[in-house]
Structures are given as structure tokens and as C-alpha cells.
C-alpha positions in Angstrom: -1.0 59.4 -109.8 -0.2 57.3 -112.9 -1.7 54.3 -114.6 1.2 51.9 -114.9 1.5 48.5 -116.7 4.2 46.1 -115.3 5.1 43.4 -117.7 6.0 40.2 -115.9 4.9 38.7 -112.6 8.3 37.4 -111.5 9.9 38.5 -108.3 11.1 41.8 -109.6 7.9 42.6 -111.4 5.8 41.9 -108.3 7.9 44.0 -105.9 8.1 46.8 -108.4 4.3 46.9 -108.7 3.8 46.7 -105.0 6.2 49.6 -104.3 4.5 51.7 -107.0 1.1 51.0 -105.6 2.1 51.9 -102.1 2.9 55.4 -103.6 -0.7 55.6 -104.9 -0.2 54.6 -108.5 -2.7 52.2 -110.1 -0.7 49.2 -111.3 -1.7 46.3 -113.6 0.7 43.4 -113.9 0.5 41.3 -117.1 1.9 37.8 -116.9 1.6 35.0 -119.5 2.0 32.1 -117.1 -0.6 30.9 -114.6 -0.7 31.6 -110.9 0.7 29.4 -108.2 -1.6 26.5 -107.2 -2.6 27.8 -103.8 -0.3 28.8 -100.9 0.9 25.4 -99.8 4.7 25.3 -100.3 4.7 21.6 -101.3 2.1 22.2 -104.1 3.8 25.4 -105.2 7.1 23.5 -105.6 5.7 20.4 -107.2 2.9 21.7 -109.4 3.5 25.3 -110.4 4.6 25.4 -114.0 6.4 28.6 -115.1 7.6 27.9 -118.7 8.5 31.6 -119.0 11.2 31.2 -116.4 13.8 28.6 -117.3 15.6 28.9 -113.9 12.4 28.5 -111.9 13.5 25.3 -110.1 17.2 26.1 -110.1 19.2 27.2 -107.1 18.2 30.5 -105.4 19.4 32.3 -102.3 18.4 35.8 -101.1 21.3 37.9 -99.9 21.3 39.9 -96.7 21.1 43.1 -98.8 17.8 41.9 -100.2 16.5 41.1 -96.8 17.5 44.5 -95.5 15.8 46.3 -98.4 12.7 44.2 -98.0 12.6 44.7 -94.3 12.6 48.5 -94.9 10.3 48.6 -97.9 8.1 45.6 -98.0 8.2 43.8 -94.7 5.0 41.9 -95.6 6.9 39.9 -98.3 9.4 38.6 -95.7 6.5 37.7 -93.4 4.8 35.8 -96.2 8.0 33.9 -97.1 8.4 32.9 -93.5 4.7 31.9 -93.4 5.4 29.6 -96.3 8.3 27.9 -94.5 11.1 30.2 -95.5 14.4 29.9 -93.6 15.8 32.6 -91.3 19.5 32.4 -91.8 22.5 34.4 -90.6 25.1 33.6 -93.2 27.9 34.5 -90.8 26.6 32.6 -87.7 26.2 29.5 -89.9 30.0 29.3 -90.3 32.3 27.4 -87.7 33.3 29.5 -84.7 37.0 28.9 -85.4 36.5 30.9 -88.6 34.3 33.6 -87.3 35.8 34.1 -83.9 32.3 34.1 -82.4 29.4 36.5 -82.5 30.1 40.3 -82.5 28.0 43.4 -82.4 26.8 44.2 -85.9 26.8 40.6 -87.2 23.0 40.7 -87.4 23.5 42.6 -90.7 24.2 39.2 -92.2 20.6 38.0 -91.4 18.5 37.0 -94.3 15.3 35.1 -95.2 15.4 32.7 -98.1 13.5 30.0 -99.9 13.3 28.2 -103.2 12.3 30.4 -106.2 8.7 29.2 -106.5 8.1 29.8 -102.8 9.6 33.3 -103.0 7.5 34.2 -106.0 4.3 32.8 -104.5 5.0 34.9 -101.3 5.5 38.1 -103.4 2.4 37.4 -105.5 0.3 36.9 -102.4 1.4 40.3 -101.0 0.8 42.0 -104.4 -2.7 40.5 -104.7 -3.8 42.0 -101.4 -2.2 45.4 -102.1 -4.6 48.2 -102.9 -3.9 49.5 -106.4 -2.4 46.3 -107.8 -4.2 44.0 -110.3 -2.6 40.9 -111.7 -3.8 39.6 -115.1 -2.4 36.1 -115.9 -2.5 34.1 -119.1 -1.9 37.4 -121.0 0.9 37.6 -123.7 2.1 41.0 -124.7 2.7 41.0 -128.5 3.6 44.6 -129.2 3.8 48.2 -128.0 1.1 50.8 -128.5 2.6 54.1 -129.5 1.3 57.6 -130.1 1.8 61.4 -129.9 5.6 61.3 -130.7 7.0 64.1 -132.8 8.2 63.5 -136.4 11.7 62.1 -136.2 11.5 61.6 -132.4 11.6 58.4 -130.5 8.3 56.6 -130.4 6.2 57.2 -127.2 4.7 54.1 -125.7 1.1 54.6 -124.5 0.3 51.0 -123.7 0.7 47.5 -125.1 -1.0 45.1 -127.5 -1.9 41.7 -126.1 -2.8 38.4 -127.7 -6.0 38.7 -129.7 -5.2 42.3 -130.7 -6.7 44.0 -127.7 -4.9 47.1 -126.4 -4.2 48.2 -122.9 -3.3 51.8 -122.3 -1.0 53.2 -119.6 0.9 56.3 -118.6 4.0 54.2 -118.2 5.0 50.7 -119.2 7.6 48.9 -117.0 9.4 45.9 -118.5 10.1 43.3 -115.8 9.9 40.2 -118.1 13.4 39.1 -117.1 16.2 37.4 -118.9 14.1 36.6 -122.0 12.6 40.1 -122.4 11.4 40.7 -125.9 11.2 44.5 -125.5 14.2 45.4 -127.6 12.6 43.9 -130.7 9.3 45.4 -129.8 10.8 48.9 -129.6 12.4 48.4 -133.1 9.0 47.1 -134.5 7.4 50.3 -133.1 9.7 52.4 -135.2 12.4 53.2 -132.6 16.1 52.5 -132.6 17.1 49.3 -131.0 18.3 49.8 -127.4 22.1 49.6 -127.0 22.8 46.0 -126.1 25.8 44.0 -124.9 25.2 40.3 -125.0 27.3 37.2 -124.6 26.9 33.7 -123.3 28.2 33.7 -119.7 29.9 30.4 -120.4 28.8 28.7 -117.2 26.8 25.5 -116.7 25.0 24.5 -113.5 24.5 20.9 -112.3 22.2 21.2 -109.3 20.0 19.2 -106.9 17.7 19.9 -104.1 17.5 17.8 -100.9 15.1 17.6 -97.9 16.2 16.9 -94.3 15.3 13.5 -92.8 15.5 14.8 -89.2 14.5 18.5 -89.3 18.0 19.9 -89.4 20.0 21.3 -92.3 23.7 20.6 -92.9 26.2 22.6 -91.0 28.1 25.2 -93.1 31.8 24.3 -93.1 32.6 27.0 -95.6 31.0 30.0 -97.4 27.9 29.5 -99.5 30.0 29.8 -102.7 33.3 27.9 -102.7 35.9 27.7 -105.5 38.0 24.7 -106.5 40.0 23.4 -109.3 37.8 23.4 -112.5 34.5 24.3 -110.7 32.7 26.1 -107.9 30.2 24.7 -105.5 27.0 26.3 -104.1 25.5 25.0 -100.8 22.3 27.0 -100.1 19.7 26.7 -97.3 16.1 26.8 -98.5 12.6 26.7 -97.0 10.8 23.9 -95.2 14.0 22.0 -94.2 15.3 21.8 -97.8 18.5 22.9 -99.4 20.2 23.1 -102.7 23.7 22.1 -103.9 25.2 22.9 -107.3 28.3 22.5 -109.3 29.2 25.5 -111.5 31.7 25.0 -114.3 32.5 25.9 -117.8 30.0 25.0 -120.5 33.1 24.1 -122.7 34.3 21.5 -120.2 33.1 18.4 -121.9 34.8 16.1 -119.4 32.6 17.4 -116.6 29.4 16.8 -118.5 29.3 13.5 -116.7 27.9 15.4 -113.7 24.5 15.1 -115.4 24.5 11.5 -114.1 23.2 11.3 -110.5 25.8 8.7 -109.4 28.6 10.7 -110.9 27.3 13.9 -109.3 27.2 12.2 -105.9 30.6 10.7 -106.3 32.1 14.1 -107.2 30.4 15.8 -104.2 32.0 13.3 -101.8 35.4 14.5 -102.7 34.9 18.0 -101.1 35.3 17.9 -97.3 33.4 21.2 -96.8 30.5 20.3 -99.0 30.1 16.4 -99.1 27.7 16.3 -96.1 25.2 18.5 -98.0 24.4 15.5 -100.1 23.3 13.3 -97.2 19.6 14.3 -97.2 16.6 13.0 -99.1 17.0 14.0 -102.8 13.9 15.7 -104.1 15.2 16.3 -107.6 17.6 14.6 -110.0 20.4 16.6 -111.4 19.0 19.7 -113.0 21.1 21.3 -115.7 21.0 24.8 -117.0 23.4 26.4 -119.5 23.2 29.1 -122.2 22.9 31.7 -119.5 23.5 35.1 -121.0 25.3 38.2 -119.7 23.2 41.0 -121.1 22.9 44.7 -120.6 20.6 47.2 -122.2 20.5 51.0 -122.3 17.5 52.9 -123.6 19.4 56.2 -124.1 21.8 55.8 -127.1 24.2 58.5 -128.2 22.5 60.9 -125.7 19.0 60.3 -127.1 16.2 58.1 -125.8 15.2 55.3 -128.2 11.7 55.2 -126.7 9.7 57.1 -124.1 6.9 55.9 -121.9 8.8 52.7 -121.2 11.5 51.7 -118.7 13.1 48.3 -117.9 14.0 47.0 -114.4 16.0 44.1 -113.0 16.9 41.3 -115.3 14.9 42.9 -118.1 17.5 45.6 -118.0 20.7 43.6 -117.3 21.4 40.0 -116.1 24.5 38.0 -115.4 25.6 34.5 -114.4 23.5 34.0 -111.2 26.1 32.2 -109.0 26.8 35.3 -107.0 23.0 35.6 -106.2 22.8 39.3 -106.8 19.9 39.5 -109.3 17.1 39.9 -106.7 19.0 42.5 -104.7 19.9 44.5 -107.8 16.3 44.3 -109.0 15.0 45.6 -105.7 17.5 48.5 -105.7 16.3 49.3 -109.3 12.6 49.1 -108.4 13.2 51.5 -105.4 15.1 53.9 -107.7 12.1 53.9 -110.1 9.7 54.5 -107.3 11.7 57.4 -106.0 12.1 58.9 -109.4 8.4 58.9 -110.0 8.0 61.0 -106.8 9.9 63.8 -108.6 9.2 63.3 -112.3 5.7 62.2 -113.6 5.1 60.1 -116.7 3.6 63.2 -118.4 7.3 64.4 -118.7 8.2 61.3 -120.7 11.6 62.3 -122.1 12.8 63.7 -118.8 11.7 60.5 -117.1 13.6 58.2 -119.4 16.7 60.4 -119.3 16.7 60.6 -115.5 16.0 56.9 -115.1 19.0 56.2 -117.4 21.2 58.4 -115.3 20.1 56.9 -112.0 20.5 53.4 -113.4 24.0 54.1 -114.6 25.0 55.6 -111.2 23.3 53.1 -108.9 23.0 49.6 -110.4 25.2 49.5 -113.5 28.4 49.5 -111.4 27.1 46.4 -109.6 26.5 44.7 -113.0 30.0 45.6 -114.2 31.5 44.3 -111.0 29.7 41.0 -111.4 30.5 40.7 -115.0 34.2 41.3 -114.3 34.3 38.5 -111.7 32.5 36.1 -114.0 34.9 36.7 -116.8 38.0 36.2 -114.6 36.5 33.1 -113.0 35.7 31.5 -116.4 39.2 32.2 -117.6 40.6 30.7 -114.4 38.5 27.5 -115.0 39.7 27.4 -118.6 43.3 27.4 -117.4 42.5 24.7 -114.9 41.2 22.5 -117.7 44.5 22.8 -119.6 46.6 22.3 -116.4 47.9 25.9 -116.4 47.7 28.7 -113.8 45.6 31.7 -114.8 47.6 34.9 -115.1 46.2 38.4 -115.4 47.5 41.9 -115.0 44.2 43.0 -113.3 45.1 44.0 -109.8 41.4 43.9 -108.9 41.3 40.1 -109.5 44.5 39.6 -107.5 42.9 41.4 -104.6 39.7 39.4 -105.0 41.6 36.1 -104.8 43.7 37.4 -101.8 40.5 38.5 -100.0 38.9 35.1 -100.5 42.0 33.2 -99.3 42.7 35.5 -96.3 39.0 35.2 -95.2 39.7 31.5 -94.5 42.1 32.5 -91.7 41.1 35.8 -90.1 37.7 36.8 -88.6 38.1 40.5 -89.5 38.9 39.7 -93.1 36.1 37.1 -93.2 33.6 39.8 -92.1 34.9 42.1 -94.9 34.6 39.3 -97.4 31.1 38.4 -96.3 30.1 42.0 -96.4 31.1 42.2 -100.1 29.4 38.9 -101.1 26.3 39.8 -99.2 26.1 43.1 -101.2 26.3 45.1 -98.0 29.5 46.9 -99.0 31.6 47.5 -102.0 35.2 46.0 -101.9 36.5 49.5 -101.4 34.2 50.1 -98.4 34.9 46.7 -96.9 38.7 47.1 -97.1 38.7 50.7 -95.7 39.2 49.6 -92.1 42.7 50.4 -90.8 45.1 47.6 -91.3 42.7 45.4 -93.2 44.5 45.6 -96.6 47.7 44.6 -94.9 46.1 41.5 -93.4 44.6 40.5 -96.7 48.0 40.8 -98.5 49.9 39.0 -95.7 47.5 36.1 -95.4 46.2 35.9 -99.0 48.7 37.2 -101.6 50.8 34.1 -101.6 48.1 31.6 -100.6 47.4 28.5 -102.7 45.2 29.2 -105.8 42.4 27.2 -104.1 42.7 27.5 -100.3 39.7 25.3 -99.4 40.5 21.5 -99.5 39.4 19.7 -102.5 40.5 17.2 -105.2 42.6 18.1 -108.2 41.2 17.8 -111.7 42.6 14.3 -112.3 41.0 13.0 -109.1 37.7 14.7 -109.9 37.6 13.2 -113.4 38.5 9.8 -112.1 35.6 9.8 -109.7 33.1 10.9 -112.4 34.3 8.2 -114.8 34.2 5.5 -112.2 30.7 6.4 -111.1 29.3 7.0 -114.5 
């Protein structure tokens, strides 16, 4: 069994370490931020400072795919989330019966367990801490990579890391799980390797989000799907832990006229315009408007032109690739990626470093890269659609995939079978091809959705939205 260093004690780093330790590996997690202040959800939410995670108090929701993976692999994490007040949610049952047609066999696949990000991370940390073979060292900053025994002209082989103060920690394998802000690409270059292949661009979205708490122990009824699309923006309405929930506007960072949503009064005035979301603003506010922008779409590959740029090191989750988080896929993709690494290490040990890196690259490209590409394509189309809304035009594209995506969303508002297919896709339980494979389903989608309004859910037009923001602000 291997000595493994996991860099980063975020959600993906914690579950990766726990999975590897369950297989008998000795795992040390290095994290620069401090631990949660106890296991009380209120303290965790109010007092835990995580400067290394800029989205720490932004909106989070765990998809049914994540719940299914955790239930199979790390049930203790789900139990701990629930112990901290996490919400058990069936994202299909939450919807009105006239949309769903009522409960059917198989709808339990839409079950999930969810919470705000600090509570999720505190739960995963608690499980990791009591897992034999896992050690968490906090307040430690990794400043560089330790390398050795690579051949002349070959990629550097990582044998550990250098931490603040110049101390070194050795390992058979280093796993980068430092998330969106991962410094590993520059560290590989500093260690004498080629820089990993990288695709990077600003996703172009900005979030204006708030959290609320129930005043009577109940959460708002879902009158539409968790993510709904309207002229110029989208809205997220997300159940959370301990009778809390989150609501967020997502729009283009270039849309200067909607920057008024930073103002609490303008934000509330805007929300009241949306019949399927307005009531989500009726609880007790526990945050002002929280704004996050400059969110990158980024993808890295550590095998370039057929050759590894480094051995002894792999990256998982957001440290490998990340996108605009409105679709909520990051944790599910990260868990899939962690399981893939765990499974690979059962067949290829770290003392076969080049084979390990090549195989992990192949597995990454076949299992999780398609999910990243699918998410990126959706984001680009949606951003272009919003840009057209801003100029009063209708977005046109020759991409048949986007046309089918729009038709599926529109048809899901009218047919229970199509709605189940749509929810299966957005829950990451099926690919679009799998979800639409049922006999007659494509015909339903085209009949009900191909000529539907651009935005089938009731909401204001852009002029009405801007007028409300200006009047309130």
C-alpha cells in the first residue's frame, strides 16, 4: 500500500483521501486553512473562515448522482451531513403534481441529501478524521514539489512536496485536490517539467445570491425546477440544511444594467417578478446579496503530445477541470474522478509512475472529460443567449444539440415523461442520449418543445426587470 499526500481538504480532497484509506493506503491531507469550529452547524456557517475557497458561502446543491455515489461508497458522509441538519430532498417529488403526474416506481432515484457548503465540508472532514489511515494537517501551505530519480530528458518525478518553512514531506503519490485556484501547473514548470496543457477562459457569469431561514420550520414549495431560465438571467432556488435555502440570480458579467442586483432592495424587487420563484424570498434573510464573478472554465491535461509532463502526481476534481457551477456538477464529477483514481490504484501501483499517469489520463478522458465538455458547451450557449437578450435579439445557432436542449427544457414543463428525462439529465443520472432513448420520447420533445416560446416559464421581459431594479435601487 502507498504513502499518499492529498493537497487540499475541500470536499473532493476529503472524499478522495477517505476512499484511498479504505483501500489500505496511508493518506495525509495538507490544507492551508484552519478546521471547522466544532460540529455545530450554526457555528460552522457563521464562524468558519476558508479564504482559500472563494465560493465557500455561495450557493451549493448536491445532485442525486452525488447522493447515489456517496450512498454506495461513503455512506458515513451522508449520515454525517444529516446529523448536521442536512436536508433529505427528492428533486422530483418537490415539484407540483400537475407537472410530475404523481409518484412512480423509480422516482426514488431523484433522492438526494444536501446542505450549505460549510456544513457539507465539515461532515466530510469529520468522517475523514475518524477514518483509519487518514491524517489531516491544517495550517500547512505547499510551496513546491519535491522531485527525484527521473531520467535525463524525462518528465520530473514527484516524490513529495515542500511546505512553508522549507520542510519536505515525501510520498509515493501526490494528489492535487486544491480546487479552482490550484497552483500545481506553475509548480510543475518550476520543477523542470513542461507546463500541463491548459484551456482557460472566464466563464462570463456573475452570481447574485442570498440565503434565507424558515420562520415556521417549512421550506418554500418548488413551483419549478431548481434552475430556471428567463430573459437575461437564470434563477437558482436550492433547499439547504437546518430549514435554510439559497436563491441566486445568474447573469452575464458584461451586463452592467443588472449590476443593480447587488442592492438588497433591488434584488428583492426583481425576485418578486418571477411567479415560480418569488416566494423563495419570503423567509428570514441570513445573508445580504453575495456576489461572485471571475469564475473560470479551466481544463488541464498532464499528458501532452503523448508524453507525461510529470509523474508521481495526479489531479482530481476542480484541480483538474472546473466550470461555471450553476449546473451543480462539480461535486459529482469530483466523486466520479476520485473513484476512478481509487480503482486505478488497485491495478497500477505508484511504483509504476509513468504507467499510472498515462492510465489515469486515459480514464479521465473517457469518464469525466465528456461531462466537462458537455457542461462547457451548455455554458457557452447560455451566455450567448443572454448576450442576445441584452441587445433585444433572438439567439441563433446551427448547433442541433442546443436546439434539442431548449426543446427538452420547454417540453418538460408539459409532459411527465419528458420531465423525468430532463430531470434525469440535470441530476447527472443519464446522458441526454440515454434519457431520450425511450420509444416515442424524442417525438414528444419535438412536438411540445420545438416551437415553444424561448422562455416557457412565466417571467418579466428585460424592460420590466430593469424598471423594477431602477425603481428599487
